[in-house]
C-alpha positions as semicolon CSV with decimal commas, in nm:
position;residue;x (nm);y (nm);z (nm)
1;X;0,171;-0,726;2,177
2;X;-0,189;-0,730;1,961
3;X;-0,218;-0,770;1,573
4;X;-0,439;-0,506;1,446
5;X;-0,646;-0,681;1,170
6;X;-0,944;-0,433;1,156
7;X;-1,155;-0,718;1,182
8;X;-1,418;-0,643;1,438
9;X;-1,698;-0,828;1,603
10;X;-1,772;-1,210;1,583
11;X;-1,677;-1,444;1,287
12;X;-1,691;-1,802;1,253
13;X;-1,400;-1,967;1,399
14;X;-1,332;-2,189;1,043
15;X;-1,340;-1,807;0,857
16;X;-1,116;-1,589;1,169
17;X;-0,886;-1,913;1,096
18;X;-0,859;-1,834;0,734
19;X;-0,863;-1,458;0,788
20;X;-0,532;-1,517;1,054
21;X;-0,371;-1,711;0,750
22;X;-0,327;-2,061;0,938
23;X;-0,525;-2,239;0,631
24;X;-0,833;-2,181;0,350
25;X;-1,158;-2,186;0,545
26;X;-1,219;-2,562;0,377
27;X;-0,902;-2,691;0,593
28;X;-0,985;-2,471;0,887
29;X;-1,353;-2,692;0,885
30;X;-1,130;-3,042;0,842
31;X;-0,893;-2,915;1,169
32;X;-1,171;-2,781;1,360
33;X;-1,370;-3,126;1,332
34;X;-1,052;-3,328;1,418
35;X;-0,987;-3,167;1,737
36;X;-0,677;-2,984;1,619
37;X;-0,815;-2,641;1,727
38;X;-0,909;-2,474;2,055
39;X;-1,054;-2,145;2,198
40;X;-0,922;-1,992;2,536
41;X;-0,761;-2,365;2,611
42;X;-1,119;-2,560;2,506
43;X;-1,108;-2,793;2,214
44;X;-1,372;-2,686;1,997
45;X;-1,549;-2,899;1,724
46;X;-1,779;-2,697;1,583
47;X;-1,652;-2,469;1,245
48;X;-1,956;-2,224;1,312
49;X;-1,856;-2,170;1,656
50;X;-1,848;-1,761;1,707
51;X;-1,567;-1,625;1,803
52;X;-1,411;-1,250;1,885
53;X;-1,123;-1,251;1,711
54;X;-1,006;-0,949;1,895
55;X;-1,050;-1,122;2,241
56;X;-1,025;-1,488;2,229
57;X;-0,734;-1,697;2,250
58;X;-0,715;-1,931;1,986
59;X;-0,482;-2,238;1,908
60;X;-0,393;-2,482;1,638
61;X;-0,228;-2,801;1,721
62;X;-0,097;-2,603;2,026
63;X;0,041;-2,292;1,826
64;X;-0,147;-1,984;1,901
65;X;-0,293;-1,796;1,629
66;X;-0,518;-1,447;1,619
67;X;-0,519;-1,077;1,737
68;X;-0,373;-1,195;2,074
69;X;-0,035;-1,313;1,862
70;X;0,266;-1,134;1,891
71;X;0,310;-0,919;1,584
72;X;0,598;-1,110;1,366
73;X;0,693;-1,015;0,942
74;X;0,976;-1,228;0,849
75;X;1,187;-1,167;0,457
76;X;1,245;-1,526;0,310
77;X;1,466;-1,579;0,056
78;X;1,238;-1,848;-0,127
79;X;1,453;-2,064;-0,327
80;X;1,384;-2,146;-0,709
81;X;1,211;-2,553;-0,656
82;X;0,952;-2,460;-0,373
83;X;0,607;-2,338;-0,378
84;X;0,422;-2,071;-0,176
85;X;0,212;-2,249;-0,033
86;X;0,117;-2,455;0,344
87;X;0,123;-2,738;0,210
88;X;0,086;-2,985;-0,160
89;X;-0,093;-3,262;-0,218
90;X;0,139;-3,356;-0,487
91;X;0,432;-3,396;-0,225
92;X;0,612;-3,062;-0,365
93;X;0,823;-2,859;-0,186
94;X;0,677;-2,560;0,036
95;X;0,869;-2,257;0,144
96;X;0,680;-2,333;0,468
97;X;0,961;-2,626;0,534
98;X;1,216;-2,353;0,500
99;X;1,048;-2,229;0,856
100;X;1,153;-2,490;1,116
101;X;1,249;-2,222;1,413
102;X;0,963;-2,021;1,347
103;X;0,697;-2,134;1,586
104;X;0,397;-1,904;1,479
105;X;0,149;-1,881;1,210
106;X;0,239;-1,670;0,931
107;X;0,083;-1,630;0,574
108;X;0,245;-1,514;0,240
109;X;0,262;-1,173;0,164
110;X;0,204;-1,287;-0,246
111;X;0,324;-1,536;-0,390
112;X;0,678;-1,643;-0,608
113;X;0,570;-1,967;-0,850
114;X;0,820;-2,276;-0,844
115;X;1,065;-2,135;-1,123
116;X;1,107;-1,813;-0,926
117;X;1,334;-1,702;-0,619
118;X;1,394;-1,424;-0,404
119;X;1,235;-1,209;-0,173
120;X;0,935;-1,333;-0,066
121;X;0,776;-1,202;0,331
122;X;0,548;-1,412;0,541
123;X;0,341;-1,263;0,811
124;X;0,046;-1,293;1,059
125;X;-0,016;-0,919;1,036
126;X;-0,326;-0,889;0,768
127;X;-0,299;-0,522;0,768
128;X;0,060;-0,533;0,641
129;X;-0,049;-0,790;0,424
130;X;-0,338;-0,603;0,282
131;X;-0,111;-0,253;0,236
132;X;0,198;-0,455;-0,005
133;X;-0,077;-0,648;-0,216
134;X;-0,365;-0,407;-0,264
135;X;-0,281;-0,219;-0,644
136;X;-0,423;0,094;-0,477
137;X;-0,110;0,145;-0,235
138;X;0,108;0,130;-0,542
139;X;0,409;-0,060;-0,345
140;X;0,661;-0,168;-0,617
141;X;0,816;-0,522;-0,647
142;X;1,121;-0,530;-0,822
143;X;1,284;-0,814;-1,057
144;X;1,577;-0,905;-1,214
145;X;1,466;-1,131;-1,540
146;X;1,743;-1,304;-1,753
147;X;1,535;-1,351;-2,105
148;X;1,629;-1,496;-2,454
149;X;1,819;-1,283;-2,625
150;X;1,831;-0,847;-2,655
151;X;1,539;-0,711;-2,616
152;X;1,572;-0,377;-2,846
153;X;1,383;-0,033;-2,761
154;X;1,039;-0,129;-2,935
155;X;1,032;-0,385;-2,668
156;X;1,172;-0,202;-2,362
157;X;0,900;0,059;-2,481
158;X;0,641;-0,154;-2,478
159;X;0,716;-0,328;-2,177
160;X;0,718;-0,037;-1,952
161;X;0,421;0,115;-2,157
162;X;0,171;-0,180;-2,103
163;X;0,162;-0,501;-2,318
164;X;-0,137;-0,779;-2,355
165;X;-0,112;-1,049;-2,093
166;X;-0,155;-1,370;-2,318
167;X;-0,554;-1,446;-2,153
168;X;-0,680;-1,515;-2,426
169;X;-0,930;-1,197;-2,410
170;X;-0,949;-0,930;-2,676
171;X;-1,125;-0,576;-2,669
172;X;-1,133;-0,326;-2,413
173;X;-1,175;-0,608;-2,150
174;X;-0,854;-0,784;-2,241
175;X;-0,558;-0,782;-1,945
176;X;-0,312;-0,543;-2,013
177;X;-0,010;-0,519;-1,777
178;X;-0,016;-0,146;-1,571
179;X;0,329;0,069;-1,690
180;X;0,641;-0,026;-1,530
181;X;0,984;0,046;-1,495
182;X;1,181;-0,112;-1,690
183;X;1,547;-0,116;-1,776
184;X;1,863;-0,342;-1,935
185;X;2,120;-0,416;-1,679
186;X;2,324;-0,642;-1,900
187;X;2,374;-0,910;-2,177
188;X;2,518;-1,245;-2,156
189;X;2,845;-1,146;-2,304
190;X;2,927;-0,873;-2,026
191;X;2,781;-1,040;-1,751
192;X;2,795;-0,897;-1,430
193;X;2,424;-0,955;-1,323
194;X;2,280;-1,132;-1,036
195;X;2,196;-1,476;-1,049
196;X;2,491;-1,609;-1,196
197;X;2,670;-1,565;-1,525
198;X;2,397;-1,520;-1,810
199;X;2,446;-1,798;-2,131
200;X;2,537;-1,621;-2,479
201;X;2,246;-1,495;-2,604
202;X;2,065;-1,312;-2,300
203;X;2,039;-1,105;-2,091
204;X;1,911;-0,921;-1,791
205;X;1,608;-0,663;-1,739
206;X;1,500;-0,468;-1,410
207;X;1,132;-0,501;-1,398
208;X;0,926;-0,244;-1,104
209;X;0,602;-0,355;-1,093
210;X;0,296;-0,193;-0,890
211;X;0,096;-0,517;-0,965
212;X;0,109;-0,874;-0,911
213;X;-0,097;-1,070;-1,166
214;X;-0,042;-1,442;-1,194
215;X;0,313;-1,497;-1,359
216;X;0,328;-1,208;-1,455
217;X;0,677;-1,088;-1,545
218;X;0,733;-1,398;-1,712
219;X;0,394;-1,281;-1,929
220;X;0,488;-0,972;-2,048
221;X;0,798;-1,084;-2,159
222;X;0,716;-1,354;-2,329
223;X;0,476;-1,121;-2,529
224;X;0,757;-0,908;-2,642
225;X;0,913;-1,255;-2,780
226;X;1,188;-1,264;-2,497
227;X;1,109;-1,561;-2,292
228;X;1,228;-1,552;-1,922
229;X;1,489;-1,771;-1,838
230;X;1,551;-1,734;-1,443
231;X;1,391;-1,472;-1,274
232;X;1,454;-1,335;-0,889
233;X;1,231;-1,072;-0,660
234;X;1,493;-0,848;-0,536
235;X;1,263;-0,586;-0,321
236;X;0,942;-0,508;-0,225
237;X;0,930;-0,123;-0,157
238;X;1,229;0,002;-0,060
239;X;1,337;-0,350;0,197
240;X;1,562;-0,528;-0,082
241;X;1,637;-0,900;-0,071
242;X;2,026;-0,827;0,032
243;X;2,265;-1,097;0,115
244;X;2,028;-1,307;0,254
245;X;2,160;-1,667;0,112
246;X;1,896;-1,912;-0,047
247;X;1,667;-2,063;0,176
248;X;1,765;-1,845;0,472
249;X;1,506;-1,611;0,662
250;X;1,550;-1,368;0,898
251;X;1,311;-1,112;1,121
252;X;1,169;-0,789;1,012
253;X;1,282;-0,550;1,305
254;X;1,067;-0,183;1,296
255;X;1,322;-0,005;1,087
256;X;1,246;-0,304;0,806
257;X;0,872;-0,297;0,858
258;X;0,873;0,089;0,874
259;X;1,035;0,064;0,533
260;X;0,790;-0,147;0,417
261;X;0,511;0,078;0,525
262;X;0,649;0,402;0,375
263;X;0,407;0,562;0,129
264;X;0,597;0,464;-0,226
265;X;0,445;0,802;-0,389
């Protein structure tokens, strides 16, 4: 089954590997020069070599990557403490260390920061990745956040209507969150929320976004005086995290993909 990236014409080999989500272009150049990349079974050491991503069979360390690869998408329950990148010079744990049995290249669709857990989709399908991350498609991402204190009516209204994200800009160009859906889930005294029992003086919120700025939920909550203490993404579109345990992943089947690709509007 061919992967439809929508990429037509010739590309440099380094750029193609970047487009396929295998690695950054700079990293691809190093891998190619080191002899780790082959085209049609022949090692290529020239990053600028032009290839046809719809026709040429590309492998990295013997693993197939590109348009001739079987389409794959997986759902991972990212635990706290892992970063969403392929490698880390500082030696931190990455989500790829959890994908022991996956023999195809995949890239993360969006990111979750080191201290955030929950649903992360990885795929080799760039069309799917674009659909899920492009704000123009309005794909909702649902988060459950344990925050310090109990936000009042005004704070909840501000979160829903849009708040400054504290990036230092002012005036018309200031970064402000888009309107979101926000509802309280329970306080630390009555419990009953995901992620374990909250401590006293905390509460859980459900926040649904249709955009994905860096550390957005944390910045939104901080802007109304309620710092996030725990954050989990529980759904992307209509696809829920469900009972997938932290650190586990599963392949998305045709029904899952239809759910993800359905128009949310």
